[in-house]
C-alpha positions in Angstrom: -26.1 -69.0 -47.3 -24.9 -72.1 -45.5 -27.8 -74.4 -44.6 -26.0 -77.1 -42.7 -27.7 -78.1 -39.5 -26.0 -80.3 -36.8 -29.5 -81.6 -35.9 -31.2 -83.6 -38.7 -34.5 -83.3 -37.0 -34.2 -79.5 -36.9 -33.4 -79.4 -40.6 -36.3 -81.7 -41.4 -38.7 -79.5 -39.4 -37.5 -76.3 -41.1 -37.7 -78.0 -44.6 -41.2 -79.2 -43.9 -42.3 -75.7 -42.7 -40.7 -74.1 -45.8 -42.5 -76.6 -48.1 -45.8 -75.8 -46.3 -45.2 -72.1 -46.8 -44.3 -72.7 -50.4 -40.9 -71.0 -50.2 -37.3 -72.1 -50.2 -35.5 -72.9 -47.0 -33.3 -69.9 -47.4 -36.3 -67.6 -47.8 -38.1 -69.3 -44.9 -35.1 -68.8 -42.6 -34.5 -65.2 -43.7 -38.2 -64.4 -43.3 -38.2 -65.9 -39.7 -35.1 -63.9 -38.9 -36.7 -60.7 -40.2 -39.9 -61.4 -38.3 -37.9 -62.0 -35.1 -35.8 -58.8 -35.6 -38.9 -56.7 -36.1 -40.6 -58.2 -33.1 -37.6 -57.4 -31.0 -37.6 -53.9 -32.4 -41.3 -53.4 -31.6 -40.8 -54.7 -28.1 -38.0 -52.2 -27.6 -40.0 -49.4 -29.0 -43.0 -50.2 -26.8 -40.8 -50.3 -23.7 -39.2 -47.0 -24.8 -42.6 -45.3 -25.2 -43.7 -46.5 -21.8 -40.5 -45.2 -20.3 -40.9 -41.9 -22.0 -44.5 -41.6 -20.6 -43.3 -42.4 -17.1 -40.4 -39.9 -17.4 -42.8 -37.2 -18.8 -45.1 -37.8 -15.8 -42.2 -37.5 -13.4 -40.9 -34.2 -14.9 -44.5 -32.8 -14.9 -44.8 -33.5 -11.2 -44.1 -30.8 -8.6 -40.4 -30.4 -7.7 -41.0 -31.7 -4.2 -42.4 -34.9 -5.6 -39.1 -36.2 -7.1 -39.2 -39.4 -5.0 -41.5 -41.8 -6.8 -44.6 -42.9 -5.0 -45.1 -46.5 -4.0 -47.6 -46.9 -6.9 -45.1 -45.6 -9.4 -42.3 -47.8 -8.1 -44.7 -50.8 -8.3 -45.6 -49.9 -11.9 -42.0 -49.7 -12.8 -41.2 -53.0 -11.3 -44.2 -54.6 -13.1 -43.0 -53.2 -16.4 -39.4 -54.5 -15.8 -40.8 -58.0 -14.9 -42.9 -58.0 -18.0 -39.9 -57.1 -20.2 -37.8 -59.8 -18.5 -40.3 -62.7 -18.9 -39.3 -65.7 -20.9 -41.1 -65.9 -24.2 -40.7 -62.3 -25.1 -39.8 -61.6 -28.8 -36.1 -62.0 -29.4 -35.5 -64.7 -26.9 -34.9 -68.3 -27.8 -34.3 -69.6 -31.3 -35.7 -68.6 -34.6 -36.8 -71.9 -35.9 
């Protein structure tokens, strides 16, 4: 694993965090990457489950109620905004 960093301050911050955690820099970086990946996966799965619940409700509705209600459209827009907010897992940098 190549541990060259163009920013010496970033390298120092990661080295300090690794020392504090009592692990090597490689282990610290790999652990952070794994944590980030599992957070992204969980976020995706949560969104998928919510989508499945909405889809199930739509298919359970009467055939003449295919057009979503204003409440359902608002809930879908709110869910989309929540997923697109900055700071969600998987956005930004690992360290």
